[in-house]
N, C-alpha and C positions, 0 to 999 in steps of 0.2 A: 608204047606204054599206055597211051590213052586207050588204045584198042584193047589191051589186056585188062585195063581197069574197067572198061565198058563191059567186056565179056564177064569179068568177075562180078560186076554189079548185076548183070543180067542173070547169071546163074544163082547168085545169092538171092535176088529178088524172086526168081522163078522157083527155086528149091529150098533155100534156107530161110528167107525172110518170113514166109507164112508160118512154118513150123516154129521159128523163134518167137514171132508175134503171138502165135496161138499158145505156146508154152508160157510166155510172159503173161498173157491174158489169163490162162489157167492158173498160174501162180498167183496173180493178183486176186482172182476169184477165191482161191484157197485161203489167202491171207485175209481177205475181206470176210469170208465165211468164219474163219477162226476168230477174227476180231468181234464179229457179231455174236458168235457163240460165247466168247469170253465176256462180252457185255451182258448177255442173257444170264450167264452163270453168276456174274457179279450181282446182277439184280436179284436173281433167285437166292443167292447167299445172303444178301441184305434182307430179303423177305424172311428167310429162314431164321436169321439172327433176330429179327423183330419178333417173329413167332416164338422163338425160344425165350426171348426176354419176357414176352407176355405170359407164356406158360410158367416161367420161373416166378414171375410176380404173383400169378394166381396160386402157385404151389406155396409160396411164402405166406400169402394171405390165408390160405387154408390151414397151413401149419400153425400160424398164429391163432387162428380161430380154435383149432383143436386144443392148443395149449391153454387158451383162455377157458374153454369149456371144461377141460380136465381140472384146471385150478378151481373153477367154480364148483364142480362136483366134489372135489376134495374138501374145499372149505365147507360145503353143505354137509358132507359126511362127518367132518370134525365137529361142526356145530350140533348136528343131531346126536353124535356120540356124547358130547358134553352135556347136552340137555337130558339125554337118557341117564347118564351117570348121576346128574343132580337129582333127577326124579327117583332113581334107585336109592341114592344116598338118603334122601328125605324119607323114603319108605322104610329103609332100614332103621333110621333114627326113630321114626314114629313107632315101629314095631318094638324097638328096644325100650322106648319110654313106656309103652303099654305093658311090656313084660315086667319092667321095674315096678310099675303101679300095681300090677297083679301080685307080684312078690311082696310088695310093701303091705298091701291089703291082707294077704295071707299071714304075714308076719305079725301085723297088728292083731288080727283075729286070734292067732296062736298065743300072743302075749296076753290078750284078754282072758282066754281060757285058762292059761297058766296062773294069772293073777286071781281069777275067781277060785281056782282050785286051792291056791295058797291061802286066800282069805278064808275059805271054808275050813281048811286044816287049822289055821290059826284060831278061828272062832271055836272050832271043836275043842282044841286044846285049852282055850281060855274057859269055855263052859265046863269042861271036865274038872279043871282045877277049882273053879268057883263052886261047882256043885259036888265036890268030893265028899263033903260030910252031909249028914241027913238034915241038920238044922238049916243049912243053906238052901237045900232043895225045898223044904217046907216054906221058908220065907219067900222064895221065888214063886212057888205055886200060889201062895196066898196073895202076893202082889199081882200076879197075872189074873187071878179070879176077881180081885177088887177092880182092876182096870177093865175087865170084861163086863162087870156089872155097870160101870159108869158109861160105857159106850152104849 
């Protein structure tokens, strides 16, 4: 039995031991390579996550800046529109006041003309009534002549 065991050990050592050891070594190398690759992948994933976080933070900052800029532009446009509306409103009010003053002046001028016309008509009617008879006319003429001589 010891002889069979010795022969078995000899054959195993000669034929099976090297292939078994080499396959174990090969398997160990494969596992070690896979572990290294997994570690490299893990490190690369961590780096990619860090880069993604950095890019995401930059994108958020840029978005916030764009929103701020858009808000500032909107506020400026609103302020400009309000200022323009105030200027236009003041111009319209000034134009309306000027038009009212012109219409008022024209109305006053027309009223003066009408009053002068009415006064002339009234004076004409009063003079006609006063000078309707000949004696009134002669008295007026003599008064006017005597006043003319005094001057």
